[in-house]
C-alpha positions as CSV (number, residue, x, y, z in Angstrom):
1,M,-27.5,22.7,-35.2
2,Y,-28.9,21.8,-39.0
3,E,-26.5,18.7,-39.3
4,D,-29.5,16.4,-38.5
5,F,-31.9,17.9,-41.2
6,G,-31.7,16.5,-44.7
7,E,-34.6,17.2,-46.4
8,I,-36.4,20.6,-46.0
9,L,-39.6,22.7,-46.7
10,I,-39.0,26.5,-46.3
11,N,-42.7,28.1,-46.8
12,G,-41.8,31.6,-48.0
13,G,-38.0,31.0,-49.0
14,N,-37.9,34.1,-51.0
15,R,-37.4,36.8,-48.9
16,G,-36.7,37.9,-45.1
17,L,-36.7,35.0,-42.5
18,G,-37.3,32.7,-45.3
19,L,-34.3,33.0,-48.0
20,G,-31.9,33.8,-44.4
21,F,-33.0,30.3,-43.6
22,V,-32.8,28.8,-47.0
23,K,-28.9,30.0,-47.4
24,Q,-28.0,29.0,-44.1
25,L,-29.2,25.6,-44.5
26,L,-27.4,25.3,-47.6
27,S,-24.3,26.0,-46.0
28,Q,-24.7,22.8,-44.1
29,A,-25.3,20.5,-47.3
30,P,-28.6,19.5,-46.5
31,Q,-30.0,16.6,-49.5
32,K,-32.9,18.8,-50.4
33,I,-34.3,22.5,-49.6
34,F,-38.0,22.6,-51.3
35,A,-38.7,26.4,-50.8
36,T,-42.1,28.3,-52.1
37,Y,-42.2,31.4,-53.4
38,R,-45.5,33.7,-54.1
39,S,-43.8,35.7,-57.3
40,A,-41.4,35.2,-59.3
41,E,-41.1,39.3,-58.8
42,T,-39.8,38.8,-55.2
43,A,-37.9,35.5,-55.2
44,K,-35.0,36.7,-57.8
45,E,-32.5,35.8,-55.1
46,L,-33.9,32.4,-54.4
47,L,-34.0,32.1,-57.9
48,E,-30.3,32.5,-58.7
49,L,-29.1,30.4,-55.4
50,A,-31.5,27.3,-57.2
51,T,-29.7,27.8,-60.5
52,N,-26.2,27.8,-58.4
53,N,-27.6,24.5,-56.6
54,P,-29.9,22.9,-58.9
55,R,-29.7,19.3,-57.2
56,V,-30.4,20.3,-53.7
57,L,-32.7,23.8,-53.9
58,I,-35.7,23.4,-55.4
59,P,-37.8,26.8,-55.6
60,I,-41.5,25.9,-55.8
61,L,-44.2,28.5,-56.8
62,A,-47.1,28.8,-54.7
63,D,-49.6,30.8,-53.1
64,S,-49.4,29.0,-49.5
65,T,-53.2,30.9,-48.7
66,C,-54.4,28.5,-51.2
67,E,-55.4,24.9,-50.1
68,E,-55.2,23.8,-53.7
69,D,-51.4,24.9,-54.0
70,V,-50.5,23.5,-50.9
71,S,-51.5,20.8,-51.8
72,N,-50.0,20.4,-55.2
73,V,-46.6,21.6,-52.8
74,A,-47.1,18.5,-51.2
75,K,-47.5,16.2,-54.3
76,M,-44.5,17.8,-55.5
77,V,-42.5,17.4,-52.4
78,S,-43.7,13.3,-52.6
79,Q,-42.6,12.6,-55.9
80,E,-38.7,13.7,-54.4
81,T,-38.8,12.6,-51.1
82,N,-41.4,10.7,-48.4
83,K,-40.0,12.1,-45.5
84,L,-39.0,15.7,-44.0
85,D,-36.6,16.1,-41.3
86,L,-37.9,20.3,-41.4
87,V,-40.5,22.1,-42.5
88,I,-40.7,25.9,-41.5
89,N,-43.5,28.3,-42.0
90,C,-41.7,32.0,-42.9
91,V,-44.5,33.6,-44.3
92,G,-46.4,36.4,-42.9
93,Y,-47.0,40.0,-42.8
94,L,-47.9,42.7,-40.1
95,H,-49.2,45.3,-43.0
96,N,-49.0,46.3,-46.5
97,A,-49.0,49.4,-48.8
98,E,-52.8,50.3,-47.8
99,H,-52.8,49.5,-44.7
100,G,-50.2,50.4,-41.3
101,P,-50.1,48.6,-38.0
102,E,-52.9,49.8,-36.0
103,K,-52.5,52.1,-33.0
104,S,-55.5,52.1,-31.7
105,L,-58.8,50.2,-31.5
106,R,-60.4,52.8,-33.8
107,Q,-57.8,52.0,-36.6
108,I,-59.1,48.1,-36.8
109,N,-60.4,47.6,-40.1
110,A,-62.3,44.4,-40.4
111,N,-61.3,43.1,-43.8
112,Q,-57.9,43.3,-42.9
113,L,-58.1,42.1,-39.8
114,L,-59.5,39.1,-41.3
115,E,-56.7,39.3,-44.3
116,S,-54.1,39.6,-41.6
117,A,-55.5,36.2,-40.4
118,K,-55.4,34.4,-43.9
119,M,-52.0,35.4,-44.3
120,N,-50.4,34.5,-40.7
121,A,-52.7,31.6,-39.9
122,L,-53.5,29.7,-42.8
123,P,-50.5,29.1,-43.7
124,T,-49.2,27.1,-40.6
125,L,-52.6,25.6,-40.8
126,L,-52.5,24.0,-44.5
127,L,-48.5,23.0,-43.7
128,A,-49.7,21.0,-40.7
129,K,-52.7,19.4,-42.8
130,Y,-50.6,18.5,-45.6
131,F,-47.3,17.5,-44.5
132,Q,-47.9,15.6,-41.1
133,K,-47.5,12.5,-43.1
134,P,-44.1,13.3,-44.2
135,L,-42.8,14.8,-41.4
136,K,-43.8,11.3,-39.8
137,H,-40.6,8.7,-39.4
138,D,-38.1,6.8,-37.1
139,Q,-35.7,10.1,-37.1
140,P,-36.6,13.6,-35.2
141,S,-38.6,15.9,-37.2
142,V,-39.5,19.7,-36.8
143,F,-42.6,21.8,-38.1
144,S,-42.2,25.6,-36.9
145,A,-44.1,28.6,-37.8
146,I,-42.0,31.9,-37.1
147,S,-42.6,35.4,-38.2
148,A,-40.8,38.9,-37.7
């Protein structure tokens, strides 16, 4: 399934679905996997995989809700390759330690709703903005946003 994807970006490659994609794709012998992570504390397994696969897996520290960070990721990727075959955004969340999922309209908190939109929508839009060019080439490419 993944054999046609030589150069890949996984946004949020340090946990959950993103880390699962990184592991699965590594087993398919891609040319390069760029995997972003937001904090070294939550990226230990990703960083260990990168140590064991230094020519293939390139971890990049970035906050994907920060436009400057996403722009910098695009610049870093462009220094390694001029094309990507697959971009997957795995960044998103339902709740955090302070706010659980709402079960009624009374529980809606405007600030939490805005934070949720920022975390769940903005990374996909920024990735689309900054990775249009490397996805446009003569081979099929895929841009995907995924969330649990």
